[in-house]
BAKEKOL-302519 format. One record per residue: x negated, y, z of N, C-alpha, C in turn; residue in one letter. Coordinates in steps of 0.05 Angstrom, whole numbers, plus 5000, padded with zeros to 4 digits. Layout:
XYZXYZXYZA...
***
This chain:
683758980241685559030271685759320269M687959420279688959670280688059860302A687559710325686859880342683259930340A682560190355680160260354678260110373R675860050377674459880400674060140424P674060080447673660260466670160280467Y669260040462666260020462665059850439W662559920434661659710417658559680432K657259430426654659400439653959100433G652459000454651358730452651758620474H651958340475651858140498648958040502I647857950521645157850517644557640537R644557400528643657220550640757110546L638457140561636057190553635257210531A634657100506633657100478636257160462L638556980471640457040449642257330458V642257450433643257690433645657740408S648157860413649957840393651958090395F652558230377654258480376656758390382P658358590392660958530403662558800405V665258820408667259010408669059000438R669459170451671459170471674059350461L676059160472679059330466679559290494Y681259580500682459590520685159360527A684759190545687559000551690159060559A690159380568692559450576693659670563V695859700557696859890541698860040564T698860320563701460450578702660570559G702760490529704760650512707860540511T708360350527711060210528712160350557S711060510575711960660594712560960584K715461050603715961310594714761480617I713361690607712361910630713762150629S714562260654716262450660714262730657L715162920646713363150648715163470660H713663600665715163840671715663990650R718464150649718964320626720164610641Y720064810625722065030630725064990628H726364980647729764920647730965140626R730165320621731965510598730365480567D728765420568727565410541726865120530T726564890545725064700547722764610535G720964850539717864890530716664690558E714464540549712364460565711464610586R710864650615710164760633707264710634V705364810628702464840630701264880660R699164750666697364870695696265070686N695765310698693665510692691465540709Q689265570708687365550725686965860744L687565840769687966030781686166010807T685166280817683966270844684666340861V685466340892686866490913685766740914P687466940916686367230920684567330902D684867160880683267280855685267270828H686967040827688667080801687766880780G688966890760687666710733685566760726P683366520717680766530702681466410679I679166470662678666320641677066030640D677165830624676365620623672865630628S671365820618668565890618667765940649D669566070657668866140684668865920708E669765700700669665390712666765230714V665965150743664064990745664064800756V663064530748663964350772661264370791M662064240811660764290840662164090866G660564070888660663900914660864050935A662364000956662164100986660063830999D658064061006655463901024656064121047A656064031072655464171096657164431100D660364441086661064651091660864901061G658864821049657564971031658264850997S657865040980659264940954656265010936F656364720928653664650912654364660877V653164820858654564820834652464620824P654464440803652764260792653664340759I651264400742652164450714652164190700E653364270677653963990656651663860648K648864050644646463920639645263760664D646163850684644763720703646663430708D649363370700650363120697649162990673I648563040650647862960629644662830639D643163000659640562840657641062600678Q643262640700643862350712645362080699L646162150677647061940669645961720661K646661460668644961210664644661190628V642361120628642061070598643060870590D644361000567647160830551645760640528S644960360536643260220523645560020505K648160040511649559920500649259600494H648159420515647059180526648059090550T649658850546650858790575648858470579I647058480599645558280601646958110620D647657890616648457630629646757570654L646957690680644357610694645057430714S648057410725648857250739650557090730H651456840745653956660740654656480763F657756540766659356500787661456280787V662556250807665356160801667056360804D669056340790671456530793672956580822A672956330829674456380859672656510880S670256560872667556680895668257000894D669257120867670257380872672857430881V673057600894676157640913676857860896D679957830883681657890869681558260873A681258280901680858650908678358780893I676058610881674758780863675158830834Y677458700823678058740795678858990794Y677959110773679459330764680459310736D678859370719680459360687679759170669K681159040659680858840633680758920603P678558770594678158920571678258650551Y678858600525678558360505675858430488F674058270492671558190482671658050453V671358160431671158060403668858050395T667557870374664757910355665158100337P662658260337663258460324661358400292D663158280278662658200246662157840249G662157730227661357420227659057340233D657057500231654257420243654657390274I656057480285656257450318658057260324A659757130305661956930314660556700323N658356560316657056330325656256300355E654456550363653256580387655956670407A657656790399660256880416661856570417Y662256410405664256220408661956030429V659255970424657555780440657455900469T657556130474657156310495660156260518I662256220497664556210506665455980512R664255740503664955430507663655380529D660855510534658455420555659655540579A660855740577662255850607665055660612L665555610594668555420597667755150614R665755050596664554780600663154820629G662155000638660555040667662455130683A664355220678666655270696666155530714K664655730697662956010711664356210694K663856390709663956660696661256840698M661057010674658557140672658757400690A656457560700656757780717654557910694L654658170698652658360690653358630693G652458820678652959120682653159280655Q655759450652655959600632656259900636I655160030617654960410614657760430597V659360580614661960680599662361000607L662261150589662061480596659761490613S657861440612655561540629655461460654G657861250664657661090692657260750690K655060690707655360440708656660300724E657960010708660559870721659659560720H659659470745659359110739661959060726I660658800711662758700696662658350701V665058260692665357940687666857880675A665457710656666157560627666857250632I669157230621669856900630671656860595R671956600591673856480570676756620576P677756630549680656770549681856600523C682956400528683956340499681856260482G681956390460680356340434677656530440K677956680461676056960461674956990489G674257210499672757260530674357510533L674457510555675257700575673357880589L673158090590671258290601673158440624L672658400651673358590668671658740684E672059020687670159140703670859100736T668659110752668859040782668459310797L669359310823668559550837665659410859R664459700859662559640882663459620904Y661959470923662159410949663459640965A661559890961661960130979664460260970D666060180949668560340940671060210959E670659990969672759840984672259891016L675059951024675759931053675159681069R674059691093673859441110676759361116E677159121111680159031112680258961149A678358901162679058861188679659091204E679459361191680259591208683159591208E684959471186687459491182689459221189Y687259051199688758721204688158651235F686558941244685558911274688558851297D690658991282693558971297694758701296D694158581281695158331272694758131297V697058001312696857871335695657591331K693957461347692857221345695057031359D697157001347699356841361699556521344V700256351353700756071348703456051333K704056011309706556001296707555761302P710355731306711855451305711355301284D710255041287709554851274711954781253K714754751263716754761244717554971225D717055221241717555401222715355441197Q713555371202710855361181711755151166V712454931171713154741154715354721135K717554881145719854991130718955211115M717755391113716755601098714955491078A713755281082711655111064714155021042Q715954841059717954801037718654881021Q719955171031721655371016719555470991L716755500999715155610978714655360956I714655190963714354920943716954850929E719154900939721854910921721755090906S720455330906719655590885717855590865R715555380872713255410860713455350831A712155440817712455420785709855590766G709455550744707855710731707855970726A705856110733706056420726706856510699F709256620695710556740674711457040675E709057160667709657460673712057570660P712957410636714857590620717557610634E717557420655720057380669720457600690T718857790696718457970713719458250695F721058370709722258670691721758920709T720359090694720559370706722659510715D724659420732727159590732726959900732H724559990742724860230742724960410707Y723360240695723760360667725160280656Q726860060661729860010643731860230650E731560300682733760490691733160760681A730560820675729661090668730261160638L729760890624730460900595734060950589R735060750604738760770606739461090611E737861220631738761520643738261680611L735761670608734861790585736661800561I737361570552739261520531742361640534E743261600564746061720565745762070563E743662130583743162440575743162560553R741862350528741862450502744962460496M746462260498749062290490750962470501Q749362650517750862860533752662760556R752362560568753562510592751862670612H753862860628753063030648752162890674A754362660686753662640714751562410716G751462290738748862140743749961860735P747761720729748561460721749461260742V751861160744752160990767751760710764E750260620780748360310778750660140799K750859870796752859640809750759630835G752259620860750859550881749959290885K747159200891746558950897747958790919A747858570912749958300931749058370956K750458440975749158421000747758121015P746258151028744457881040745657791065K745957551066746757501096745457591115G746857691143744857771168743357561176K740657641178738057451190738257521221V739057291235738957271255735757211272I734557031262731556981267730456811246N727756741246726356671228727056361220L727256191243728055921234730955951216M732556061229735556091213734956181189D733556411184732956501150731756311141A729656111149728355971131730755711121L732555681144734555411137736655541114K737555801116738555861104737955911073K735255991070734356041043734355741034S733355561048732855291035735655231026I737655221049740255171031741355281012A741255511006742055740982740355570966E738055470961735955350938737155080933D738854920945738954670939741654730921E741754510900743654510882746354390884P748554510879750854440892751954150886P752654000906754053730908756053680885K755553510874758053380848761153350862P762553490851765153410867766153090859A767653000877768152700882769452620853P769352420843770652340816773452270823K775652340811778552250812778751940806R779951810829780651540817782551470799K781651280787783651130767786051040776T787350970755790750860767790250560772A788350470761787750140770786150140801S785050350806783450380830784950520852G787350630847789250770861788851060853G791351180856790951490840790851670873S789851940867790152140884792552290884S793252250864796152430850798552260870G800752280854803952110872803051820867G804951690882805451400887806551290861S805751080853807650930830809550880837R811250850819814450690827813550390824R815150290842815649980839816949930817K816749670800817849570782819349280792T821549190778823048950782824148970810G
***
């Protein structure tokens, strides 16, 4: 495997322990990142360490710290090192829950989990199949870069997927933002039509059908600029949508647009009468 593991350690369930490797499941290499350049020379612009009313400083003059009651509290690197959680490189599977019990808002970063060597394979697939059979996912904690994270581990095809989870105190209270939602009774017919519209468009999740249009447009712009096209790239305008009068009309219109076109009426044959000109009488 060409990729380097992000983390190496063990997964432990009671007395069962086996070595594993973690690989980042998300890659940013396909994304184009824009940087700042000097217009005249094309050189990258670098950030310089400066202090207001003092000017530029060297990196060895910088110290980490925190604001506390309006005062600056310096924190040295040695202080941080002493605070770091002991990196024991073992994930203890301490809890098992239904995946539906963990709200999507808690999920953070995904990682692929693989067995580290042939000796780990038997225990690895045993835990994988046990989780799949029980329809549960395992919860534990892991130390990454000196910080402790909650993790959820679940079956993923032939392997296991680990996702770091956010702590409860990292999340804002949803009620604070939903207080302005009025408790009104929606029209039953409108709800029914909205459900009909949803069901007509329901299907399997196929992420490859979604495209990052911004990245596509950015690539096209860069290619055209490389070919020395000076002006901005003109894009076609989106097809205008029909004017929405009210929710019910919008739902009816959406359903009508989703319906397949009716087949054209069949042309009558000569024996059954012609839709063209009349036949000439003989005899």
